[in-house]
ROMI-802538 format. One record per residue (C-alpha): residue number from 1; residue in one letter; y, z, x. Coordinates in Angstrom, 2 decimals. Layout:
! residues N
+-----+------+---------+---------+---------+
: pos : code :       y :       z :       x :
+-----+------+---------+---------+---------+
: NUM :    a :       Y :       Z :       X :
...
+-----+------+---------+---------+---------+
! end
This chain:
! residues 301
+-----+------+---------+---------+---------+
: pos : code :       y :       z :       x :
+-----+------+---------+---------+---------+
:   1 :    m :   -4.12 :  -33.64 :   15.30 :
:   2 :    t :   -1.68 :  -34.22 :   12.47 :
:   3 :    e :   -0.82 :  -31.38 :   10.16 :
:   4 :    k :   -1.90 :  -31.62 :    6.55 :
:   5 :    t :    0.89 :  -32.20 :    4.11 :
:   6 :    p :    1.07 :  -29.20 :    1.75 :
:   7 :    r :    0.21 :  -29.98 :   -1.83 :
:   8 :    p :    3.18 :  -29.97 :   -4.20 :
:   9 :    h :    3.38 :  -26.91 :   -6.43 :
:  10 :    q :    2.11 :  -27.44 :   -9.98 :
:  11 :    d :    2.77 :  -25.03 :  -12.85 :
:  12 :    q :   -0.17 :  -23.56 :  -14.78 :
:  13 :    i :    1.71 :  -22.40 :  -17.85 :
:  14 :    i :   -1.21 :  -21.06 :  -19.93 :
:  15 :    l :   -2.53 :  -18.95 :  -17.06 :
:  16 :    g :    1.01 :  -17.84 :  -16.29 :
:  17 :    v :    1.45 :  -16.62 :  -19.88 :
:  18 :    i :   -1.84 :  -14.68 :  -19.78 :
:  19 :    h :   -0.89 :  -13.02 :  -16.50 :
:  20 :    g :    2.56 :  -12.22 :  -17.87 :
:  21 :    l :    1.22 :  -10.55 :  -21.03 :
:  22 :    l :   -1.17 :   -8.43 :  -18.98 :
:  23 :    a :    1.58 :   -7.52 :  -16.52 :
:  24 :    f :    3.97 :   -6.26 :  -19.20 :
:  25 :    f :    1.26 :   -4.16 :  -20.86 :
:  26 :    l :    0.41 :   -2.51 :  -17.54 :
:  27 :    l :    4.12 :   -1.97 :  -16.84 :
:  28 :    a :    4.39 :   -0.10 :  -20.15 :
:  29 :    l :    1.56 :    2.21 :  -19.06 :
:  30 :    m :    3.30 :    2.72 :  -15.72 :
:  31 :    s :    6.54 :    3.56 :  -17.58 :
:  32 :    v :    4.80 :    6.30 :  -19.56 :
:  33 :    c :    3.50 :    7.91 :  -16.36 :
:  34 :    a :    6.91 :    7.61 :  -14.66 :
:  35 :    k :    8.79 :    9.14 :  -17.60 :
:  36 :    l :    6.42 :   12.10 :  -17.73 :
:  37 :    l :    6.76 :   12.64 :  -13.97 :
:  38 :    s :   10.57 :   12.36 :  -14.06 :
:  39 :    e :   10.73 :   15.72 :  -15.81 :
:  40 :    n :    9.82 :   17.44 :  -12.51 :
:  41 :    h :   10.18 :   14.81 :   -9.78 :
:  42 :    h :   12.99 :   12.67 :   -8.36 :
:  43 :    v :   12.83 :    8.99 :   -9.32 :
:  44 :    i :   12.88 :    7.96 :   -5.65 :
:  45 :    e :    9.82 :   10.13 :   -5.07 :
:  46 :    i :    8.06 :    8.47 :   -8.00 :
:  47 :    a :    8.90 :    5.04 :   -6.58 :
:  48 :    f :    7.47 :    6.09 :   -3.20 :
:  49 :    y :    4.13 :    7.15 :   -4.68 :
:  50 :    r :    4.04 :    4.13 :   -6.95 :
:  51 :    n :    4.16 :    1.76 :   -4.00 :
:  52 :    v :    2.16 :    3.68 :   -1.40 :
:  53 :    i :   -0.74 :    4.21 :   -3.83 :
:  54 :    a :   -0.75 :    0.49 :   -4.62 :
:  55 :    f :   -0.27 :   -0.55 :   -0.97 :
:  56 :    i :   -3.30 :    1.27 :    0.45 :
:  57 :    p :   -6.04 :   -0.63 :   -1.46 :
:  58 :    l :   -4.22 :   -3.92 :   -0.92 :
:  59 :    m :   -4.11 :   -3.28 :    2.83 :
:  60 :    i :   -7.81 :   -2.36 :    2.83 :
:  61 :    y :   -8.61 :   -5.56 :    0.93 :
:  62 :    i :   -6.72 :   -7.75 :    3.39 :
:  63 :    a :   -8.36 :   -6.01 :    6.38 :
:  64 :    a :  -11.86 :   -6.16 :    4.87 :
:  65 :    t :  -11.63 :   -9.83 :    3.94 :
:  66 :    r :   -9.71 :  -10.70 :    7.14 :
:  67 :    k :   -7.15 :  -12.60 :    5.10 :
:  68 :    t :   -4.42 :  -11.91 :    7.62 :
:  69 :    h :   -2.92 :  -15.30 :    6.82 :
:  70 :    l :   -1.58 :  -13.61 :    3.68 :
:  71 :    l :    0.85 :  -11.73 :    5.91 :
:  72 :    k :    2.61 :  -14.96 :    6.82 :
:  73 :    t :    5.56 :  -16.19 :    4.79 :
:  74 :    t :    7.55 :  -19.39 :    5.01 :
:  75 :    k :   10.55 :  -17.75 :    3.32 :
:  76 :    p :   11.25 :  -14.50 :    5.23 :
:  77 :    v :   14.88 :  -14.18 :    4.13 :
:  78 :    a :   14.08 :  -14.57 :    0.43 :
:  79 :    m :   11.14 :  -12.19 :    0.86 :
:  80 :    f :   13.39 :   -9.59 :    2.50 :
:  81 :    f :   15.94 :   -9.66 :   -0.30 :
:  82 :    r :   13.17 :   -9.64 :   -2.91 :
:  83 :    v :   11.94 :   -6.38 :   -1.36 :
:  84 :    l :   15.41 :   -4.82 :   -1.34 :
:  85 :    v :   16.25 :   -5.86 :   -4.90 :
:  86 :    g :   12.78 :   -4.97 :   -6.15 :
:  87 :    t :   12.84 :   -1.49 :   -4.63 :
:  88 :    a :   16.33 :   -0.75 :   -5.95 :
:  89 :    g :   15.38 :   -2.16 :   -9.34 :
:  90 :    l :   12.27 :    0.03 :   -9.53 :
:  91 :    i :   14.22 :    3.21 :   -8.73 :
:  92 :    i :   16.96 :    2.38 :  -11.24 :
:  93 :    t :   14.32 :    1.56 :  -13.88 :
:  94 :    f :   12.67 :    4.95 :  -13.43 :
:  95 :    a :   16.12 :    6.57 :  -13.71 :
:  96 :    a :   16.67 :    4.78 :  -17.04 :
:  97 :    f :   13.34 :    6.09 :  -18.36 :
:  98 :    k :   14.39 :    9.59 :  -17.33 :
:  99 :    h :   17.56 :    9.44 :  -19.46 :
: 100 :    l :   16.39 :    7.32 :  -22.43 :
: 101 :    p :   13.40 :    7.00 :  -24.76 :
: 102 :    l :   11.04 :    4.25 :  -23.60 :
: 103 :    s :   11.85 :    1.96 :  -26.51 :
: 104 :    d :   15.64 :    2.32 :  -26.09 :
: 105 :    a :   15.43 :    1.61 :  -22.36 :
: 106 :    t :   13.03 :   -1.27 :  -22.93 :
: 107 :    v :   15.30 :   -3.10 :  -25.37 :
: 108 :    i :   18.25 :   -2.78 :  -23.00 :
: 109 :    f :   16.06 :   -4.22 :  -20.26 :
: 110 :    f :   15.80 :   -7.30 :  -22.48 :
: 111 :    t :   19.20 :   -8.28 :  -21.14 :
: 112 :    a :   17.29 :   -9.45 :  -18.07 :
: 113 :    t :   15.45 :  -12.02 :  -20.15 :
: 114 :    l :   18.76 :  -13.47 :  -21.28 :
: 115 :    l :   20.34 :  -13.32 :  -17.83 :
: 116 :    a :   17.39 :  -14.87 :  -15.99 :
: 117 :    p :   17.63 :  -18.42 :  -17.44 :
: 118 :    a :   21.42 :  -18.33 :  -17.10 :
: 119 :    l :   21.23 :  -17.19 :  -13.48 :
: 120 :    s :   18.52 :  -19.75 :  -12.77 :
: 121 :    f :   20.99 :  -22.44 :  -13.90 :
: 122 :    f :   23.66 :  -21.30 :  -11.43 :
: 123 :    i :   21.44 :  -20.23 :   -8.51 :
: 124 :    l :   18.22 :  -22.26 :   -8.70 :
: 125 :    k :   19.91 :  -25.26 :  -10.37 :
: 126 :    e :   17.27 :  -25.28 :  -13.13 :
: 127 :    h :   18.44 :  -27.21 :  -16.18 :
: 128 :    v :   19.32 :  -25.24 :  -19.32 :
: 129 :    g :   20.36 :  -27.33 :  -22.33 :
: 130 :    l :   23.09 :  -26.60 :  -24.85 :
: 131 :    y :   20.67 :  -25.42 :  -27.53 :
: 132 :    r :   19.08 :  -22.99 :  -25.10 :
: 133 :    w :   22.51 :  -21.72 :  -24.03 :
: 134 :    a :   23.20 :  -21.03 :  -27.70 :
: 135 :    a :   19.89 :  -19.17 :  -28.03 :
: 136 :    i :   20.73 :  -17.05 :  -24.97 :
: 137 :    i :   24.14 :  -16.11 :  -26.42 :
: 138 :    i :   22.69 :  -15.25 :  -29.84 :
: 139 :    g :   19.97 :  -13.19 :  -28.18 :
: 140 :    f :   22.58 :  -11.31 :  -26.19 :
: 141 :    f :   24.25 :  -10.19 :  -29.42 :
: 142 :    g :   20.87 :   -8.84 :  -30.45 :
: 143 :    v :   20.73 :   -6.79 :  -27.27 :
: 144 :    i :   24.21 :   -5.39 :  -27.94 :
: 145 :    l :   23.09 :   -4.36 :  -31.43 :
: 146 :    m :   19.96 :   -2.69 :  -30.06 :
: 147 :    a :   21.90 :   -0.88 :  -27.35 :
: 148 :    a :   24.22 :    0.83 :  -29.83 :
: 149 :    p :   24.03 :    4.52 :  -28.91 :
: 150 :    s :   21.84 :    6.61 :  -31.19 :
: 151 :    g :   21.41 :   10.36 :  -31.30 :
: 152 :    e :   18.93 :   10.10 :  -28.45 :
: 153 :    a :   20.74 :    7.64 :  -26.21 :
: 154 :    k :   23.32 :    8.79 :  -23.68 :
: 155 :    a :   26.10 :    6.69 :  -22.17 :
: 156 :    l :   24.80 :    7.34 :  -18.64 :
: 157 :    g :   21.31 :    6.27 :  -19.60 :
: 158 :    i :   22.60 :    3.07 :  -21.22 :
: 159 :    a :   24.66 :    2.20 :  -18.12 :
: 160 :    i :   21.66 :    2.80 :  -15.85 :
: 161 :    a :   19.42 :    0.69 :  -18.09 :
: 162 :    f :   21.89 :   -2.23 :  -18.01 :
: 163 :    a :   22.04 :   -1.98 :  -14.21 :
: 164 :    a :   18.25 :   -2.09 :  -14.12 :
: 165 :    a :   18.26 :   -5.16 :  -16.40 :
: 166 :    f :   20.52 :   -7.04 :  -14.01 :
: 167 :    m :   18.18 :   -6.17 :  -11.12 :
: 168 :    h :   15.23 :   -7.40 :  -13.19 :
: 169 :    a :   16.96 :  -10.73 :  -13.74 :
: 170 :    l :   17.52 :  -11.12 :  -10.00 :
: 171 :    i :   13.87 :  -10.28 :   -9.37 :
: 172 :    h :   12.85 :  -13.04 :  -11.78 :
: 173 :    l :   14.86 :  -15.51 :   -9.73 :
: 174 :    f :   13.38 :  -14.36 :   -6.43 :
: 175 :    l :    9.85 :  -14.61 :   -7.82 :
: 176 :    r :   10.51 :  -18.12 :   -9.07 :
: 177 :    h :   12.03 :  -19.09 :   -5.69 :
: 178 :    l :    8.92 :  -17.68 :   -3.96 :
: 179 :    k :    6.53 :  -19.58 :   -6.23 :
: 180 :    t :    5.05 :  -21.49 :   -3.28 :
: 181 :    e :    4.04 :  -18.20 :   -1.62 :
: 182 :    s :    0.74 :  -16.51 :   -2.42 :
: 183 :    p :    1.18 :  -13.78 :   -5.06 :
: 184 :    l :   -0.66 :  -11.44 :   -2.70 :
: 185 :    t :    1.85 :  -12.16 :    0.06 :
: 186 :    v :    4.81 :  -11.37 :   -2.18 :
: 187 :    t :    3.09 :   -8.28 :   -3.54 :
: 188 :    f :    2.11 :   -7.03 :   -0.07 :
: 189 :    y :    5.64 :   -7.10 :    1.29 :
: 190 :    f :    7.10 :   -5.56 :   -1.85 :
: 191 :    f :    4.69 :   -2.63 :   -1.64 :
: 192 :    l :    5.32 :   -2.26 :    2.10 :
: 193 :    g :    9.10 :   -2.15 :    1.79 :
: 194 :    g :    8.83 :   -0.34 :   -1.53 :
: 195 :    f :    7.40 :    2.78 :    0.08 :
: 196 :    l :    9.08 :    2.55 :    3.51 :
: 197 :    i :   12.59 :    2.57 :    2.00 :
: 198 :    p :   12.02 :    5.57 :   -0.31 :
: 199 :    a :   10.15 :    7.32 :    2.55 :
: 200 :    i :   13.51 :    7.76 :    4.29 :
: 201 :    f :   14.58 :   10.14 :    1.51 :
: 202 :    m :   11.27 :   11.91 :    0.96 :
: 203 :    p :   11.93 :   14.87 :    3.35 :
: 204 :    f :   14.96 :   15.77 :    1.22 :
: 205 :    i :   13.66 :   15.27 :   -2.31 :
: 206 :    a :    9.85 :   15.53 :   -2.33 :
: 207 :    r :    8.02 :   18.38 :   -4.00 :
: 208 :    a :    4.28 :   19.00 :   -4.14 :
: 209 :    p :    2.71 :   17.59 :   -7.32 :
: 210 :    e :    0.98 :   20.00 :   -9.68 :
: 211 :    p :   -2.79 :   19.45 :  -10.12 :
: 212 :    d :   -2.32 :   17.79 :  -13.51 :
: 213 :    e :    0.32 :   15.45 :  -12.10 :
: 214 :    w :   -1.95 :   13.68 :   -9.63 :
: 215 :    l :   -3.44 :   11.52 :  -12.38 :
: 216 :    l :    0.07 :   10.52 :  -13.45 :
: 217 :    f :    1.01 :    9.56 :   -9.89 :
: 218 :    l :   -2.26 :    7.62 :   -9.64 :
: 219 :    g :   -1.43 :    5.87 :  -12.91 :
: 220 :    v :    2.05 :    4.92 :  -11.68 :
: 221 :    g :    0.51 :    3.40 :   -8.55 :
: 222 :    v :   -2.50 :    1.65 :  -10.07 :
: 223 :    f :   -0.86 :    0.34 :  -13.24 :
: 224 :    g :    2.28 :   -0.66 :  -11.38 :
: 225 :    g :    0.38 :   -2.24 :   -8.51 :
: 226 :    v :   -1.87 :   -4.42 :  -10.65 :
: 227 :    a :    1.07 :   -5.32 :  -12.90 :
: 228 :    q :    3.11 :   -6.37 :   -9.86 :
: 229 :    y :    0.43 :   -8.83 :   -8.79 :
: 230 :    y :    0.11 :  -10.37 :  -12.24 :
: 231 :    l :    3.88 :  -10.51 :  -12.72 :
: 232 :    t :    4.31 :  -12.30 :   -9.40 :
: 233 :    s :    1.49 :  -14.66 :  -10.31 :
: 234 :    s :    2.94 :  -15.41 :  -13.74 :
: 235 :    f :    6.33 :  -16.45 :  -12.35 :
: 236 :    s :    4.65 :  -18.62 :   -9.73 :
: 237 :    k :    2.73 :  -20.46 :  -12.45 :
: 238 :    g :    5.42 :  -21.00 :  -15.08 :
: 239 :    p :    9.19 :  -21.47 :  -15.46 :
: 240 :    i :   11.46 :  -18.50 :  -16.07 :
: 241 :    a :   12.40 :  -19.65 :  -19.59 :
: 242 :    i :    8.75 :  -19.32 :  -20.68 :
: 243 :    i :    7.51 :  -16.32 :  -18.69 :
: 244 :    a :   10.56 :  -14.04 :  -18.95 :
: 245 :    p :   10.49 :  -13.75 :  -22.80 :
: 246 :    l :    6.99 :  -12.27 :  -22.59 :
: 247 :    n :    8.80 :   -9.11 :  -21.55 :
: 248 :    y :    9.47 :   -8.54 :  -25.26 :
: 249 :    t :    5.85 :   -7.61 :  -25.84 :
: 250 :    g :    6.67 :   -4.46 :  -23.90 :
: 251 :    l :    8.70 :   -3.24 :  -26.91 :
: 252 :    i :    5.51 :   -3.01 :  -28.96 :
: 253 :    w :    3.86 :   -0.77 :  -26.37 :
: 254 :    a :    7.01 :    1.25 :  -25.66 :
: 255 :    t :    7.56 :    1.98 :  -29.36 :
: 256 :    g :    3.94 :    3.01 :  -29.82 :
: 257 :    f :    4.02 :    5.34 :  -26.83 :
: 258 :    d :    7.34 :    6.85 :  -27.97 :
: 259 :    i :    5.82 :    7.68 :  -31.34 :
: 260 :    l :    2.48 :    8.95 :  -30.03 :
: 261 :    i :    3.73 :   10.99 :  -27.07 :
: 262 :    w :    7.35 :   11.96 :  -27.78 :
: 263 :    s :    7.43 :   11.64 :  -31.61 :
: 264 :    y :   10.47 :    9.37 :  -31.29 :
: 265 :    i :   10.91 :    6.61 :  -33.86 :
: 266 :    p :   13.51 :    3.94 :  -32.94 :
: 267 :    g :   16.29 :    3.32 :  -35.46 :
: 268 :    w :   16.94 :    0.13 :  -37.41 :
: 269 :    p :   19.16 :   -1.44 :  -34.67 :
: 270 :    v :   16.10 :   -1.67 :  -32.43 :
: 271 :    f :   14.10 :   -3.62 :  -34.99 :
: 272 :    l :   16.95 :   -5.84 :  -36.20 :
: 273 :    g :   18.19 :   -6.57 :  -32.70 :
: 274 :    g :   14.64 :   -7.13 :  -31.53 :
: 275 :    t :   14.12 :   -9.71 :  -34.26 :
: 276 :    i :   17.25 :  -11.59 :  -33.15 :
: 277 :    i :   16.25 :  -11.54 :  -29.49 :
: 278 :    i :   12.63 :  -12.50 :  -30.04 :
: 279 :    g :   13.69 :  -15.32 :  -32.36 :
: 280 :    s :   16.13 :  -16.61 :  -29.75 :
: 281 :    n :   13.50 :  -16.63 :  -27.07 :
: 282 :    l :   10.86 :  -18.23 :  -29.28 :
: 283 :    f :   13.36 :  -21.05 :  -29.70 :
: 284 :    i :   13.75 :  -21.27 :  -25.91 :
: 285 :    i :    9.98 :  -21.49 :  -25.54 :
: 286 :    y :    9.89 :  -24.20 :  -28.22 :
: 287 :    r :   12.56 :  -26.19 :  -26.38 :
: 288 :    e :   10.69 :  -25.89 :  -23.08 :
: 289 :    h :    7.49 :  -27.13 :  -24.68 :
: 290 :    r :    9.22 :  -30.03 :  -26.43 :
: 291 :    l :   11.02 :  -31.16 :  -23.29 :
: 292 :    k :    7.84 :  -31.04 :  -21.21 :
: 293 :    s :    5.75 :  -32.89 :  -23.81 :
: 294 :    n :    8.48 :  -35.49 :  -24.37 :
: 295 :    p :   10.74 :  -35.87 :  -21.29 :
: 296 :    a :   12.79 :  -38.48 :  -23.14 :
: 297 :    t :   14.12 :  -35.82 :  -25.50 :
: 298 :    p :   17.87 :  -35.46 :  -24.84 :
: 299 :    d :   18.70 :  -31.97 :  -23.66 :
: 300 :    h :   22.27 :  -31.64 :  -24.62 :
: 301 :    e :   20.05 :  -29.69 :  -27.02 :
+-----+------+---------+---------+---------+
! end
């Protein structure tokens, strides 16, 4: 019996955008829970609960539906490094939220959106035209403007947030490289490694949650778990240059939560820099759409 030839991967850009928007909203909710918990709990502990709470229902689902084929991967090496980078990135992200307001940390994370297309050019060999390179550079100046220390921001927090942004950019690349894998497969292994690695440190850092903190831990796990699936799905359905800029919608939610919960209003650099970055990425999206609708368009642009 001859084996069936696997169907070539086809992007579903509209669905990818919808999944991306939903993912970044849920990530904002997860960030709120994580920041509140970081006042009394170590960020590694928060990462442990985030992943173990999300892993349990996923494992039950796979066992109940007998979809054990989802445990198979054709790219074990890439999957392994995605788990390592993802776990480290999650811990560093929670550390940034501990030291910075949500909106300040979020805008610094935008560096990932600028790095991802550039890294995809060097690592995944995806084409990025001259006009899009210019948009990336202009957007990066917007990030620098937004990252200017304010009365609330600390140098340590800014450094941690930039480190998290770089990890986010690498994650984007791994997700794009794993686009032929089922989103459930990628999510399963991330949750598995994402709680096994922090579990090594739990005996030294864990403390019993207070009764009112259990809902926050549940929120970190549920919001983060569902967001992880949709984020993985979005990058499997659309190119980095289109999906990654959706991250900017997180600034809307982060700013709103900062005002409502912590009474923190971002300064003018956030809004001016955000305008520059969002404009740069809207141009990138425009270029992607034009090149796909008219392949003959020269992309020295």
